[in-house]
N, C-alpha and C positions, 0 to 999 in steps of 0.2 A: 327367369333365365331366357336367353334368347332361343329361340325356336332353332331347332336343324333345318336349313334350306334344303329344299327338294332338288334333286338334279337326274336327268334333263329337266329345263322348264321350256315352256309353249313359246312360240315365236307369235306376236301380236302382229307383226308387220311381215311379210315373209322374206325380204331381203335385208332384214335387220335381225341381230340378236337378241333374245328376250332381254327385257329391260332389267330384270334381276340380277343378269350377269355382270352389268356395271359396279353393282353393290361388292359383288364376289371378289371380282379383279382389285379392287380398291383394299382388300382385306389382306391378311395374312397368306404367305406364300400356297400353305397347305390348309385347309379346313376340312372338318366333317359336314357331309351331306347325306339325305336320306334317299334312295332307290326305290323305284318301281317295286322291287323284291320284298321291301320292308328292311333292305339290310343298310347298315352305314357305310360309308367309305372314304377314302381320302379324296379331296378334288384339290389339284392342282391349277394354282390361278396365276402362276408368274412364268415368264418366257423361260428366264435361265434355270429354275428347276424342272421345266417340263422338257426340256433338251436334255438335261442331266438325268433326269429319269428315264426317258426314252431310250439312252444309251447303257443303262444299268441292267447286268446280267441277272440280277436277282429279280428282276419283275418277267413274270411269266405272261405269256398272251394265250395260254392253254384255257379253254372255257371250261374243261373239265375238272380243273383245280379246285379244291375246297376253299371257298371264301371270293372266287370270283365274282366279281361284282356284276349282278343282274341288272340292267337299266331298262329293259325292255322286253316284252313277249319274244323278239326276235333272238336276243341275246340267250332269254332260256331255253328256245329251241335248241341253240348251238350247244348249251351244256349237255343237253342229251344224247348229242351224235357220240357215237364209239370213236369214229373217225373224224379229224379236224382239217380244214382247208388250210391254206396257208397262213392266212391271218391270224388262225388259231394254233398256230405251230411252234414251238422252240427249238431251238438247236439241239441237237446235231440233225433233226429231220427238216426243219424249216431250211436251213443253208443249202441242204441237198437238192431239194425240191424247188427252191428257187433258181438254183442254177441252171434247172433244166426247161424252165419257162423264160429265162431273161433273153434268148437270142432273139424273142419274137418282141419286145419291149425295149430295146437299144434305142439312142438316140438315132443312130443310122438306119435301123428298120422304121423308124418313125418317119424319117424323112423319105425313104423309099415308097411310103404309104400315102404321101402327100398327093399325088395326082388321082388317088383313088379316092380319098377323102374329099377332094375337091370336086369329082365328079358326083361323089353320093350328097353333099352340101348344094349343090347347085340342082340337082334331080329334086331334093325335095323342095327348094324354093321354086322351083318350076311348076310342081304339084301345089304348093300351097298360094301361090298368084293366080292359078288356074282356077281355084275353087273361089277366089274373088274375095274381096273386104266386105264383113269384118271376117277375121279368122281366130284361130287358137293357135298362138305361136308354139306353145308347149305339145299338144297332140300332133301338128302339123310338120314342125321343124325340130324343135330342140329333143325330143323323143326320138323320132326315127333315124337321126345321123350317127347318133353313138351307138345304136342298137344295130343296126346295119353295119358299122365299122367291127365292132366286136365280133358278131357272127361272120365276118368273112375272115377275120384274125384266127377266130377259132376253128372255122370248116364246118360251122353249124349252118344247116340250110334256112335261108331267109323266107322261105316258104311256111316254115312254122312258126311264124315271129308272134302270129293271132296267140298260139298256145302259149309261147314264152310270155307274153305280157300278161294273159292273164294268170297264169301260175305265179308268176314273181308278184302281180298286184296283190293275191292271194296270201303270199308269204309274207312280203314286208311292209304291207299295210295292215295287217290283222291285228286284232287284240285279241284274238281267240286261239289259243294254242292248238287246239283240235283242228282247226281252218288251217294253220301255218303247219303242222305236222302233214296233212293232207297234201297242199300244195308242193313243200319239199321233197315229199316222196315221189309226187308226179314227175317232179322236174330231173330229180336223181335218175328214176327209172329211163327217162328219155335219153339221159347221156349214158347210160349204161349200156343201151342199146346201141346207141351212136357210136362210141367206142368200138363196138363189136364190128359194126358194119365198116369202120376206118382199119380194123384189124384184117379184116377179109379183103378190102378195096381200098388201100390207102388214098386220102384224097389230099386237097390242100389245106393248109391252115396246123396251127398247134396239134391238134387232135391227131390229125394224120400223122404229124411229123413223128409224135410220140407213142403213138397205139401200135402195139406189138411188140413192143421194145421191152427190155429186160430192165429198164431204166426207173420205169413206174408202174404201180399194179394197176391193172383195169379198172378196180374200185377207186382208188386213189386218182387216177387219170378223170374221171367222170365227176368226180366231187370236185377237182379242181376247176373243170371246163364249167360245171355249173355256177361255182362261184365267181370266176372269171366274167361270165355272162351278166349277171347279177351287176358286181362291183364297176364292170368295164362299160353301163351305161346309165346306171342310176345316178352319179355321181356327175358325170359328165352333161348328161341331160338337165339336171339341176342347175348346174353352172351357166350353160347355154341360155337357159331361161332366165334365171336371177341376174347374170352378166349383161342381159338386154335391157330387164328393168332398171338396173342400177344405171348404165349410160343411158339410158333415155331420162332417167331421174336427175341426171348432171349434163345438160346440154352443151355447156361449153367444153367440157370434156369430150363429150361425143363428137363435137365438131374436131376437135386436134386428133381422136383415134381417127375420124374418116378421112382426114387431110394428110396425116405423116403415116407412112407404113412402118416407120422405126418407133411410132408411138403403142405400136400392136401388142408386141410382147410384153413390155413394161406395165401395160394396161391389164393383161391378163394375170400377170402376177399380183396386181393389186387387188383385182376382182377375186382370187383365190384367197388372199389375206382379208379381204373386207366380208367375203360371205363365209368362208370357213365352215360347210354345211355336214362336214361328216365327222361330228363328235363322238360317235359311236365305235370308231375305227381307234383310238388310242385309250383303251381299256386293259387295264393288268391287275395281276394279283401279286405279293411279294412271297417269296418263296424262301427268304432269310429276313431278319430285322435289318432296318436302313433307317441310317440316321441322317436327316435333311433338314435345313433351314429351322434347326432347333426343335424337330418333331421326331419323334420314334416311330417308324411305321413297322408294325410287329409282322411279322411272317404269318400268312394268311389274310391279311387284311387286303382290301381291294384299292386300286387307285386307279382316278379318273383325271385324263390329260387331254381337255378340250381345246381343239386350238380356236373355237371362236373366242376362248377367254385368253390363252397365250398371245395371239394374234392382234390383241388390242391392249396390250402389256405398254402403258404411257412410258415406261422406262427403256423400251425398246424403238417404239413406234410412235413420234410426236404425233399430237391432236389423231390418237388412234380411232376414234370414230369418225373422222372425215376421209371420204372418197377421193384419193389425190393419185391420178396415173404418172405423177412425176416422182413419187416416192422413191423408187427404187425397192420394191419390198421383196425381192428374192428372197430373204432370209428367213420368210415365213416358214411355219409348218403346217400348212393345211395339207399337205401330202404326208404328214407325220416326220419322223427324223429315225436315224439309226437302221437297223435290220430290217424293220416292218415297214421302212419308209415304201409309199406306194409304187407296186410294180409298173403300174401304166401311166406314170407321172409325164413321161415323155410324148406318149401318145394323146392323153388328155389335154396337153398343154396346145401341140398341135392341131387338135380338133376344135378347141376354143377359137383359138386364133384363126382359123380357116373360115370357121361357122359365124361367127362375130363380125368379121371383116366381111365377108359377102353378105351376109344379112344387110347391114347397113349401107353396103354398096349398092344394092340392088333394089333396096326397099328405103330410099332415103326418107320417105314420108311417113315411116312407120312410127306410129303412138299407141299408148295404152287406150283401151276402150274403157276402163274404169280406173279410177285412182289407184295409186300402188298401195296404198294402206288399205283397200278394199279386196285385195288379192287374198285368197285363203291359204293359209299356209299348213303343211302337214303338221300332224301330232308330234310332238317331242318324242325320241327314242331310236328313229332310225335316219335316213339322211334327208335332212333338212330341205325344203323347195316348194313347189306347187305343182298341181297336177292340171291346171288351166291358166292359160294365159291369155285372155279375150284381147285383140289388136285390132287395129282397122289403118288404113295406110290410102 
């Protein structure tokens, strides 16, 4: 009997999906996998079924539902919460809360933020270059840029960023549930106090706009702000770093990226497809029986819809393992699909475009200080990426 494969699997090279995923995506559209928790769940391996299921109202995102697939310590901690943030909500609560936050994340609002994002990006590059070569591109550039952007969007003081970074590291990198609970409690307490401060003296940003209104409770706003802080920088920081690695590993395409401003947006879409770092986002549990692709998914069974597999479906993306900035990859599902499609996708796209353009414009001699396959990938289960990127110039 063929053993049940494990999901998620570890990346051996940080900017490439695990080698075992190629075998999974070449199989049936749905197959059983074994999880961190000891559960088994259905893994969706094809693009068509992935999009279909992400639109299906019979799938729940609520981590508290029995049978929800626990793929990591971080998901286990979320199943313990009495309240859920936006990513773990179902309609109608999800739709009502998303409408409250949406004004801060529209295409128009992202464009209005561009001058500020450009100042943040160039300020980070000034500091990195002043520190001299060699440097750490993740620590000195990829991490602080989106961190500062999301702090300003929320109205969270940048002066507290060292506390944020320490608590978030202990929460999202831990394999210890006790450590994760403690870090999460510290972050949530911080945001509860911040919401109260904004109630008394409203400041700029999303928290100031919503604090003290009757549209959302103090507790829910604090939890939402904490979740947006984590999501708003973790994914984008990883994509800036891995995007830089990928472009450096494809010098001909990097030359086109640098020479042609019109190549930047499609290149970012291809980077998003190629990296697909957020497999932990599209996890669901069936609330009713669902028949799809000849498989009966029973109520209470977990479903995993990893973008890193669906975005390399050869039936949709020709030569899916090749990086190609001319592909026109705008139909990828790196930001999810359906009602839970990433709230911050417009902002993330703009940050990636601005950050990578400025990086290669101002540091044309940038190069990796170690071979790409020697970079240390994060363990599976959270946002994929690296926590150190040695470079020289």
